[in-house]
C-alpha positions in Angstrom: -1.5 6.4 101.8 -3.3 9.6 100.9 -2.4 10.3 97.3 -2.8 13.9 96.3 -1.8 16.4 93.5 -1.2 19.0 96.2 2.4 20.2 96.9 1.3 22.1 100.0 4.2 23.1 102.2 6.7 21.0 100.1 10.0 22.6 98.9 10.5 22.3 95.2 13.8 23.2 93.5 13.7 24.3 89.9 16.8 24.8 87.7 16.6 26.9 84.5 13.7 28.8 86.2 14.0 31.7 83.7 13.2 29.4 80.8 9.8 28.5 79.4 9.3 25.1 81.1 11.1 26.1 84.3 9.0 29.3 84.8 5.8 27.3 84.0 6.7 24.6 86.5 7.4 27.4 89.1 4.0 29.0 88.6 2.0 25.8 88.8 4.0 24.4 91.7 3.5 27.6 93.6 -0.3 27.5 93.0 -0.3 23.9 94.2 1.0 25.1 97.5 4.7 24.6 97.2 7.6 26.7 98.5 9.7 27.1 95.4 13.5 27.6 95.1 14.3 29.0 91.7 17.8 28.9 90.2 19.2 30.1 86.9 22.4 31.7 85.6 20.4 34.7 84.5 19.2 36.1 87.8 17.4 39.1 86.4 15.3 37.1 83.9 14.5 34.6 86.6 13.5 37.2 89.1 11.4 39.0 86.5 9.5 35.8 85.6 8.7 35.2 89.3 7.5 38.8 90.0 3.8 37.9 90.1 4.4 35.0 92.4 6.6 37.1 94.7 3.8 39.7 94.9 1.3 37.0 96.0 3.6 35.5 98.7 7.3 36.4 98.6 8.0 34.1 101.6 7.4 31.1 99.4 9.6 32.1 96.5 13.4 32.2 96.7 15.7 33.0 93.7 19.3 31.9 93.6 21.8 32.6 90.9 23.6 29.3 89.9 25.8 28.0 87.1 24.5 24.5 86.9 27.6 23.3 85.0 29.9 24.0 88.0 29.9 21.4 90.8 30.8 23.9 93.5 27.9 26.2 92.4 25.4 23.3 92.6 26.6 22.4 96.1 26.4 26.0 97.4 22.9 26.3 95.8 21.7 23.1 97.6 23.2 24.3 100.9 21.3 27.6 100.4 18.1 25.7 99.8 18.5 23.8 103.0 19.3 26.9 105.0 15.8 28.2 103.9 13.9 24.9 104.1 15.2 21.9 106.1 14.1 19.5 103.3 14.0 19.6 99.5 11.1 17.4 98.6 11.5 17.6 94.8 13.8 18.9 92.1 13.1 19.7 88.5 16.1 20.1 86.2 15.1 22.2 83.2 18.4 24.1 82.8 19.5 24.2 79.1 23.0 25.7 78.7 24.4 25.9 75.2 27.6 26.8 73.4 27.9 29.7 71.0 27.9 27.2 68.1 24.7 25.5 69.2 22.3 24.7 66.4 24.9 24.4 63.6 24.1 22.1 60.8 25.6 18.6 61.1 28.3 19.3 58.5 29.3 22.5 60.3 29.6 21.3 63.9 32.9 22.3 65.5 34.6 19.9 67.9 34.9 22.5 70.7 31.2 23.4 70.5 30.2 19.7 70.5 32.3 19.0 73.5 30.8 22.0 75.4 27.2 21.1 74.5 27.5 17.4 75.4 29.3 18.3 78.6 27.0 21.1 79.7 23.7 19.5 78.9 24.1 15.8 79.4 27.1 16.0 81.7 25.4 18.8 83.6 22.3 16.7 84.1 24.5 13.9 85.6 26.3 16.3 87.8 23.1 18.0 89.1 21.6 14.5 89.7 24.7 13.4 91.7 24.5 16.4 94.0 20.7 16.5 94.6 20.4 12.8 95.0 23.0 12.9 97.7 20.7 15.3 99.5 17.7 13.1 98.9 19.6 10.1 100.2 20.4 11.9 103.5 16.7 12.8 103.8 15.6 9.3 102.8 13.1 10.8 100.4 12.8 13.0 97.3 11.6 13.2 93.7 13.8 14.2 90.7 12.4 15.1 87.3 14.7 15.5 84.3 13.6 16.8 80.9 14.2 14.8 77.7 12.4 15.3 74.4 10.5 13.5 71.7 13.7 13.8 69.7 15.4 11.6 72.2 12.9 8.9 71.2 12.3 9.3 67.5 14.3 10.7 64.6 13.3 14.3 63.6 10.7 14.8 60.9 13.1 16.7 58.7 10.4 17.7 56.2 8.9 19.9 58.9 12.0 22.2 58.7 12.0 22.6 54.9 11.7 26.2 53.8 12.6 27.6 57.3 15.8 28.6 59.0 15.0 26.1 61.7 17.2 23.0 62.2 17.3 19.9 64.5 20.8 19.4 65.9 22.1 15.8 66.1 23.7 16.6 69.5 20.2 17.5 70.8 18.9 14.1 69.9 22.0 12.4 71.5 21.6 14.4 74.7 17.9 13.8 75.1 18.2 10.1 74.5 20.9 10.1 77.1 18.6 11.8 79.6 16.1 8.9 79.3 19.0 6.4 79.9 20.3 8.1 83.0 16.7 8.4 84.4 16.4 4.7 84.3 19.9 4.1 85.6 19.4 6.5 88.6 16.0 5.1 89.5 17.4 1.6 89.7 20.6 2.7 91.5 18.6 4.4 94.2 16.2 1.6 94.9 14.9 1.2 98.4 16.0 4.7 99.4 12.6 6.5 99.2 13.8 8.3 96.0 12.0 8.5 92.6 13.6 9.6 89.4 11.5 10.2 86.3 11.7 12.3 83.1 9.3 13.9 80.6 9.7 14.1 76.9 7.8 17.1 75.6 6.9 17.7 72.0 7.6 21.1 70.3 6.6 24.1 72.4 5.2 27.3 70.9 7.9 29.9 70.4 7.0 32.1 67.4 7.9 29.3 64.9 7.2 30.0 61.2 3.6 29.3 60.3 4.7 26.8 57.7 6.5 24.8 60.4 3.5 25.0 62.7 1.2 23.7 60.1 3.4 20.8 59.1 4.1 19.9 62.7 0.4 19.8 63.6 -0.3 17.3 60.8 1.9 14.9 62.6 -0.1 15.3 65.8 -3.6 14.2 66.8 -5.3 17.3 68.1 -3.4 20.5 69.0 0.1 20.5 67.5 2.7 22.6 69.3 2.3 22.7 73.0 2.2 25.5 75.6 4.8 25.2 78.4 2.0 24.7 80.9 1.0 21.4 79.1 4.4 20.0 80.1 4.5 21.6 83.6 1.2 20.0 84.7 2.6 16.5 84.0 5.8 17.4 86.0 3.7 18.6 88.9 1.8 15.2 88.8 5.1 13.3 88.9 6.3 15.4 91.9 3.1 14.7 93.8 2.2 11.8 96.0 -0.3 10.7 93.3 2.7 9.5 91.3 4.1 7.5 94.3 4.3 4.3 92.2 5.9 5.8 89.2 9.7 5.5 89.0 12.3 5.3 86.3 9.8 6.3 83.6 9.8 8.6 80.6 6.4 10.3 80.2 5.8 11.5 76.6 3.8 14.8 76.3 3.5 15.4 72.5 -0.1 15.2 71.3 0.7 12.0 69.5 3.7 13.3 67.5 5.7 10.0 68.0 2.8 7.8 66.8 
């Protein structure tokens, strides 16, 4: 088999396409030759982030508004994808819905916010996987990439947050550990169907964090510290490509050595 990093003429669906990782995946997939279907609940932000790609070749970029926490919305969105392209070759689930109480300290978590966050993020990932994998099963092929985190693998380094307003939510760790688990479950469940399911666990991504945090964080890494979104996106593109044909059920850590 010819194994290539090219996604030429493939259809790649990206949820959370207005976000940092989602928009970076969209850009790199587009330049790798893919036809990209972008979805997000914030249509304007998504469309704005895709403007440069649309200028280059609008026929290869389609933006669809979708609430990824609603089953009917997901089904309609996948149907819309298939009306544009007969096959969805790959899907990247980067959507990151949160409650109004997201980020509260452990002692201050409200039951209603906890329920929403666990349901929307982990439950939403399961729901999206259910719908897109049904599509892949009909096609007898497809690659799904989920997004976990280093905090789904290791406990937070709480000392990094001292002296800042930043905080690492316990529910985030639970959700991201769950993403790794469902990745393995799904890869095994869909054996012998031409389907691959993998996930990535990024380290911290640059987002105007306080200098003190950035400095402490970098000391726990090996070379660069906080990542750019593109650092994560390149690995996702590799997993989507035929070069990763033999990789299934795996969690790829992208963290400049933070977990060591």
